[in-house]
C-alpha positions as CSV (number, residue, x, y, z in Angstrom):
1,X,231.2,190.0,268.9
2,X,228.1,187.7,269.1
3,X,228.8,186.0,265.7
4,X,232.3,185.0,266.9
5,X,231.2,183.5,270.2
6,X,230.7,179.9,268.9
7,X,234.2,179.9,267.4
8,X,235.7,181.3,270.7
9,X,233.9,178.6,272.8
10,X,235.0,175.8,270.4
11,X,238.6,177.0,270.5
12,X,238.6,177.0,274.3
13,X,237.2,173.5,274.5
14,X,239.7,172.1,272.0
15,X,242.6,173.6,274.0
16,X,241.4,172.2,277.3
17,X,243.9,169.6,278.7
18,X,242.7,166.1,278.1
19,X,244.1,164.6,281.2
20,X,245.2,161.0,281.7
21,X,243.0,160.1,284.6
22,X,239.9,158.0,284.2
23,X,236.9,160.2,283.6
24,X,233.5,160.0,285.2
25,X,230.5,159.1,283.0
26,X,229.6,162.1,280.7
27,X,226.7,164.0,282.2
28,X,225.2,166.4,279.6
29,X,222.7,169.1,280.5
30,X,220.4,168.2,277.6
31,X,218.1,166.7,276.6
32,X,215.3,167.0,279.1
33,X,213.5,169.7,281.0
34,X,215.4,169.3,284.2
35,X,219.0,170.1,285.1
36,X,221.5,167.5,286.2
37,X,223.3,167.8,289.6
38,X,226.5,166.2,288.3
39,X,229.5,168.3,287.1
40,X,232.3,167.8,284.6
41,X,235.8,166.5,285.7
42,X,238.3,169.2,286.6
43,X,240.1,170.8,283.6
44,X,237.7,169.2,281.1
45,X,235.3,171.0,278.9
46,X,232.1,170.3,277.0
47,X,230.1,172.0,274.2
48,X,226.4,171.3,273.8
49,X,224.8,172.4,270.6
50,X,221.1,172.7,269.9
51,X,220.7,171.8,266.2
52,X,217.0,172.7,266.0
53,X,214.4,173.7,268.5
54,X,210.8,174.4,267.4
55,X,207.9,175.6,269.6
56,X,204.3,176.0,268.5
57,X,201.8,178.0,270.6
58,X,198.3,178.7,269.3
59,X,194.9,179.7,270.6
60,X,191.7,181.5,269.4
61,X,192.9,181.6,265.8
62,X,196.4,183.0,266.8
63,X,199.5,180.9,266.2
64,X,203.2,181.6,267.1
65,X,206.1,179.5,265.9
66,X,209.5,180.0,267.4
67,X,212.6,178.3,265.9
68,X,216.1,178.3,267.5
69,X,219.3,176.9,265.9
70,X,222.8,177.1,267.1
71,X,221.9,177.2,270.8
72,X,225.3,176.9,272.4
73,X,226.3,175.9,275.9
74,X,230.0,175.8,276.9
75,X,230.9,174.1,280.2
76,X,234.2,173.9,282.0
77,X,235.2,171.9,285.1
78,X,236.9,174.3,287.5
79,X,237.3,171.8,290.3
80,X,236.2,168.2,290.9
81,X,232.8,169.6,292.0
82,X,232.4,173.0,290.4
83,X,231.8,173.9,286.8
84,X,231.3,177.2,285.0
85,X,228.9,177.7,282.0
86,X,228.4,180.2,279.2
87,X,225.2,179.8,277.2
88,X,224.1,181.7,274.1
89,X,221.4,181.3,271.3
90,X,223.1,182.1,268.0
91,X,219.8,182.5,266.0
92,X,216.1,182.6,266.6
93,X,213.1,183.2,264.4
94,X,209.6,184.0,265.4
95,X,206.6,183.9,263.1
96,X,203.2,185.1,264.6
97,X,199.9,184.8,262.7
98,X,197.1,186.9,264.3
99,X,193.5,185.9,264.3
100,X,192.8,188.4,261.5
101,X,195.4,186.7,259.3
102,X,198.1,189.3,259.7
103,X,201.7,187.8,259.9
104,X,204.6,189.2,261.9
105,X,208.1,187.9,261.5
106,X,211.2,188.7,263.6
107,X,214.6,187.1,264.0
108,X,217.9,187.7,265.8
109,X,220.4,186.5,268.4
110,X,219.7,185.6,272.0
111,X,221.0,186.7,275.4
112,X,224.1,185.4,277.1
113,X,223.7,183.3,280.3
114,X,226.6,182.9,282.8
115,X,226.3,180.2,285.4
116,X,228.1,178.2,288.1
117,X,227.2,174.7,289.3
118,X,228.5,173.6,292.6
119,X,227.9,170.0,293.5
120,X,227.4,169.3,297.2
121,X,227.3,165.5,297.2
122,X,228.5,163.0,294.6
123,X,229.6,165.1,291.6
124,X,229.5,162.0,289.4
125,X,225.7,161.9,289.9
126,X,225.8,158.6,291.8
127,X,223.6,157.7,294.8
128,X,222.1,160.9,296.2
129,X,223.4,164.0,294.4
130,X,222.6,167.7,294.9
131,X,223.9,170.9,293.6
132,X,223.4,174.7,293.7
133,X,223.4,176.6,290.4
134,X,223.2,180.4,290.4
135,X,223.1,182.2,287.0
136,X,222.7,185.6,285.5
137,X,221.4,186.4,282.0
138,X,222.8,189.5,280.2
139,X,220.6,191.4,277.7
140,X,222.9,191.0,274.7
141,X,220.3,189.7,272.3
142,X,217.9,191.4,269.9
143,X,214.3,192.2,270.5
144,X,213.0,189.1,268.7
145,X,214.2,186.5,271.2
146,X,216.1,188.6,273.8
147,X,214.4,189.4,277.1
148,X,215.6,193.1,277.0
149,X,216.9,193.3,280.6
150,X,219.1,191.3,282.9
151,X,217.7,188.5,285.0
152,X,219.0,186.1,287.7
153,X,218.1,182.6,288.9
154,X,219.0,179.9,291.3
155,X,218.5,176.2,290.5
156,X,218.7,173.3,293.0
157,X,219.1,170.1,291.0
158,X,218.7,166.8,292.9
159,X,219.0,163.2,291.8
160,X,218.7,159.8,293.4
161,X,219.6,156.4,291.9
162,X,216.9,153.9,292.6
163,X,218.7,151.0,290.9
164,X,221.4,150.7,288.2
165,X,218.7,151.3,285.6
166,X,216.4,153.9,287.2
167,X,216.9,157.3,288.8
168,X,214.7,160.1,290.1
169,X,215.4,163.8,289.4
170,X,214.1,167.1,290.7
171,X,215.1,170.6,289.8
172,X,213.8,173.5,291.9
173,X,214.1,177.1,290.5
174,X,213.6,180.6,291.7
175,X,214.1,183.6,289.4
176,X,214.3,187.3,289.5
177,X,212.8,187.5,286.0
178,X,212.7,190.6,283.7
179,X,209.3,192.2,283.3
180,X,207.8,191.9,279.8
181,X,208.1,195.6,279.2
182,X,211.8,195.7,280.3
183,X,211.0,198.1,283.1
184,X,211.8,196.0,286.2
185,X,211.8,192.5,287.7
186,X,209.4,190.1,289.3
187,X,209.4,186.7,291.0
188,X,209.1,183.5,289.1
189,X,209.6,179.9,290.4
190,X,208.9,176.3,289.6
191,X,209.9,172.7,289.8
192,X,210.6,169.8,287.5
193,X,210.3,166.1,288.5
194,X,211.4,163.2,286.3
195,X,212.2,159.5,286.0
196,X,215.2,158.4,283.9
197,X,215.7,154.9,282.7
198,X,218.7,153.2,281.0
199,X,217.2,151.2,278.2
200,X,220.6,149.8,276.9
201,X,224.2,150.4,277.5
202,X,224.1,153.5,275.3
203,X,220.5,154.6,275.2
204,X,218.5,156.2,278.0
205,X,215.0,157.8,278.2
206,X,213.4,160.3,280.6
207,X,209.8,161.3,281.4
208,X,209.3,164.6,283.2
209,X,206.6,166.9,284.6
210,X,207.2,170.6,285.0
211,X,205.3,173.5,286.6
212,X,206.4,177.2,286.5
213,X,204.7,180.2,288.1
214,X,205.1,183.7,286.8
215,X,204.0,186.4,289.3
216,X,203.9,189.2,286.7
217,X,201.3,187.4,284.6
218,X,199.7,185.5,287.5
219,X,199.9,182.3,285.5
220,X,201.2,178.8,286.1
221,X,202.4,176.7,283.1
222,X,202.3,172.8,283.2
223,X,204.5,170.8,280.8
224,X,205.1,167.1,280.2
225,X,208.4,166.0,278.5
226,X,209.8,162.9,276.9
227,X,213.5,162.7,275.9
228,X,216.0,160.2,274.5
229,X,219.8,160.3,274.8
230,X,222.2,158.1,272.9
231,X,225.9,157.8,273.7
232,X,228.6,157.3,271.1
233,X,231.8,156.3,272.9
234,X,232.5,157.9,276.2
235,X,232.3,161.6,275.3
236,X,229.7,162.1,272.6
237,X,225.9,162.2,273.1
238,X,223.0,162.8,270.7
239,X,219.7,163.9,272.2
240,X,216.1,164.4,271.1
241,X,212.9,165.4,273.0
242,X,209.3,166.6,272.9
243,X,207.5,168.7,275.4
244,X,203.7,169.1,275.5
245,X,201.7,171.8,277.1
246,X,199.2,170.5,279.7
247,X,197.2,173.8,280.2
248,X,196.3,176.9,278.3
249,X,199.2,179.0,279.6
250,X,201.9,176.6,278.3
251,X,203.1,176.3,274.7
252,X,201.3,173.5,272.8
253,X,204.3,171.6,271.5
254,X,208.1,171.7,271.5
255,X,210.4,169.4,269.5
256,X,214.2,169.6,269.6
257,X,217.5,167.8,268.6
258,X,220.9,168.4,270.2
259,X,224.4,167.1,270.5
260,X,227.0,167.2,273.3
261,X,230.7,166.6,273.2
262,X,233.2,166.4,276.0
263,X,236.9,167.3,275.5
């Protein structure tokens, strides 16, 4: 079933009615660490595709490289302020080199995430905009990149336009995260703050700072992120980004490329 999911999502998006009304500016989930508060227009769909995502984490002679490709997100506008989402990682590969030189490799598919985003103010993202986004992750993936148990989360994305060129964003998150051994759940929470700037009519950039706390491990990760997004027409966006770990608990470096298309 998993191998056919990208084709099913693409088919659903292509059959979504185009609509003759004027559309809001396309608001993609990626790139960036945070989550937008805006939603898609009613009866319109979008597919976001992660072409490549590489993360490196190393310490004390140990190094782990994780590569994702085919990370899919399907979005559909249910109403003018509510959208539904289905996310799935088609393929992930993990290579771990231990301090003694031993190498372990694993690969497989990822879990499926189901989410709703309900905007509470300004679904086009203008002015002050806020949304609620509950989600649940189903343990459909393999042991390489799958979590191994269900988990649930609630995001609260907020944005505020300072000027026509600059806007502030914040995403708060609380999770019922799966334990590492798959035997239960624990509390995790965090926040992401960022500043987005429109550089030209088609190019924008964002700088972000993220902190996330995991109560099972008793650790807090700090990340800094930079991302660029370029629009081609009204409904196609290309994105790229880099995230850098700011403390020992966070992964050292993440680089990624993605594309988003509205239908």
